[in-house]
GUTOR-641363 format. One line per field, with one value per atom (N, C-alpha, C): x, z, y. Coordinates in steps of 0.001 Angstrom, whole numbers, always signed. Last residue first. Layout:
// residues N
X: (X  ...)
Z: (Z  ...)
Y: (Y  ...)
//
This chain:
// residues 82
X: (+186422  +185252  +183959  +188861  +188658  +187142  +188438  +188258  +188146  +188585  +187192  +187299  +191136  +189845  +188674  +192537  +192770  +191370  +191885  +191406  +191267  +193017  +191634  +190986  +195705  +195193  +193503  +195946  +196203  +195286  +195913  +194807  +194820  +198295  +196773  +195783  +199956  +200034  +198730  +199607  +199515  +199199  +200951  +199439  +198809  +203548  +202630  +201118  +204230  +204172  +203320  +204196  +203263  +202989  +206043  +205170  +204002  +207846  +208295  +207208  +206830  +206334  +206814  +204736  +206109  +205976  +202572  +203504  +204584  +199268  +200657  +201734  +196028  +197520  +198304  +192855  +194213  +195524  +190122  +190795  +191951  +187434  +188257  +189343  +184120  +185027  +186116  +183486  +183105  +184408  +183322  +182672  +182515  +185105  +183444  +183120  +187340  +186666  +185098  +188116  +187642  +186878  +188563  +187536  +187250  +190864  +189465  +188218  +192596  +192191  +190946  +192881  +192558  +191961  +193783  +192546  +191947  +196316  +195170  +194042  +198633  +197356  +196007  +200608  +200929  +199689  +199909  +200902  +200892  +197828  +197735  +198639  +196649  +197704  +197766  +193862  +195056  +196120  +191566  +192710  +193646  +188115  +189352  +190642  +185811  +186556  +187897  +182321  +183811  +184432  +179728  +180357  +181862  +177704  +178546  +179022  +176586  +176694  +177244  +178620  +177740  +177561  +181463  +180977  +179728  +181676  +181697  +181542  +181677  +181092  +181121  +183307  +181560  +180971  +185956  +185041  +183679  +186059  +185971  +185346  +186103  +185169  +184847  +188473  +186892  +185953  +190100  +189934  +188722  +190371  +189856  +189497  +190898  +189758  +189181  +193768  +192445  +191267  +195459  +194721  +193715  +198160  +196947  +196400  +201567  +200628  +199412  +203924  +202767  +201817  +206370  +206517  +205375  +206326  +205712  +205679  +209013  +208099  +207273  +210682  +209858  +208837  +211532  +212153  +211793  +209670  +210963  +211830  +207174  +207446  +208745  +205373  +206462  +206718  +202236  +202800  +204648  +200939  +202024  +202536  +199492  +198936  +200012  +200981  +200688  +200009)
Z: (+207921  +208752  +208104  +206722  +206790  +207411  +207033  +205512  +205653  +209852  +209203  +207912  +210252  +210725  +210230  +208991  +208274  +208868  +210268  +208841  +208630  +212794  +212467  +211295  +211665  +212169  +212268  +211074  +209876  +210387  +213629  +212525  +211677  +214707  +215150  +214219  +212807  +212894  +213610  +213741  +212386  +212257  +216031  +216051  +214822  +215469  +216574  +216427  +214074  +213437  +214500  +216497  +215045  +214484  +217885  +218283  +217096  +217185  +217027  +217138  +217799  +216372  +216146  +220815  +220173  +219094  +220739  +220815  +220320  +219310  +219888  +219897  +219371  +219203  +219965  +217281  +218448  +218194  +216875  +216987  +217859  +216143  +217080  +216467  +215945  +215301  +216340  +216395  +216760  +215995  +216243  +215369  +215702  +218310  +218458  +217594  +216765  +216834  +217373  +217422  +215793  +216076  +220002  +219541  +218081  +220118  +220860  +220441  +218683  +218041  +218866  +220465  +218764  +218332  +222736  +222766  +221366  +221801  +222163  +222236  +220964  +220196  +220542  +222306  +221489  +220775  +222663  +222834  +221649  +222773  +221850  +222445  +224145  +224813  +223841  +223574  +223379  +223658  +221970  +222686  +222635  +221808  +221612  +222642  +219861  +220887  +220512  +219176  +218828  +220043  +218668  +219225  +218901  +217832  +216898  +217496  +221470  +220060  +218992  +223636  +223225  +221925  +225922  +224833  +224038  +228469  +228303  +227034  +227993  +229082  +228967  +225713  +225479  +226831  +226816  +225350  +225142  +228458  +228610  +227841  +226649  +227918  +228292  +225297  +224631  +225362  +226996  +226578  +225742  +227804  +228624  +228044  +225315  +225656  +227009  +225000  +223991  +224546  +227837  +227161  +226383  +227183  +227976  +227017  +227523  +226683  +227506  +228098  +228935  +228071  +226458  +227625  +228621  +223171  +224179  +225280  +220818  +221725  +222801  +217732  +218572  +219380  +215755  +216934  +218235  +213646  +213757  +214893  +216110  +214592  +214629  +217898  +217954  +216477  +220290  +218867  +218941  +222113  +222213  +220997  +222097  +221755  +221740  +222303  +220930  +220909)
Y: (-14511  -15065  -14347  -13484  -15266  -15672  -10955  -11483  -13012  -10868  -10289  -10950  -11497  -11937  -12177  -9374  -10598  -11917  -6730  -7141  -8443  -7578  -7748  -7660  -7475  -8825  -8892  -5063  -5740  -7092  -3762  -3467  -4670  -4676  -5358  -5037  -3577  -5082  -5390  -742  -1150  -3092  -898  -565  -1313  -1485  -2612  -2114  +740  -783  -1583  +2689  +2633  +1544  +2860  +1799  +1623  +4883  +3276  +2343  +7190  +6684  +5218  +8031  +7352  +6545  +8955  +10066  +9525  +8284  +7685  +8415  +7472  +8724  +7833  +6947  +6455  +7504  +6133  +7337  +6938  +4026  +4158  +5491  +2585  +3669  +3796  -886  +578  +1521  -3537  -3086  -1647  -5124  -4763  -3875  -4819  -6236  -5984  -1973  -2709  -4223  -2196  -1377  -2160  -3986  -4636  -3658  -2585  -3954  -4559  -360  -284  -1481  -1780  -735  -765  -2404  -3396  -2902  -826  -1211  -1858  -150  -1579  -1664  +3048  +1863  +969  +4877  +3883  +2784  +7314  +6419  +5106  +7794  +8721  +8519  +6864  +6272  +7005  +6796  +7912  +7025  +5041  +5005  +5988  +5921  +6331  +5842  +3519  +4310  +5090  +1213  +2418  +3462  +1456  +750  +1890  +3416  +2863  +2277  +2304  +2863  +2498  +1095  +2412  +3039  -1545  -1179  +348  -2220  -2573  -1934  -1631  -970  -748  -3913  -2262  -1508  -6127  -5796  -4275  -5462  -5531  -5336  -5453  -4448  -4189  -8240  -7222  -5757  -9281  -9516  -8557  -8315  -7818  -8080  -7408  -8634  -8024  -4962  -5101  -6245  -4469  -4833  -5432  -2692  -3024  -3228  -2216  -2979  -3216  -3479  -2463  -3139  -4063  -4560  -3513  -4627  -3406  -4212  -6382  -6253  -5120  -5869  -5320  -5523  -6303  -5870  -5366  -7973  -7796  -7449  -8268  -8061  -7640  -10471  -9298  -9098  -12564  -11337  -10241  -14827  -14623  -13341)
//
């Protein structure tokens, strides 16, 4: 369920969001900024947003951008529901 698939696109190395949330909290001060230079499937982006942090994500392969966008949308939907 954590592995996003958009228009048949999958990322080969998806990280668990809970692990990334823990790592983000570990190294980023409250209200901090997370720089993700290799965004991939967007797990770190989702984790940072879930933790209430600002995030700047960079991804060289444009085909993965829909995966990242789907994770951002998932965070937005959770916030709207709760």
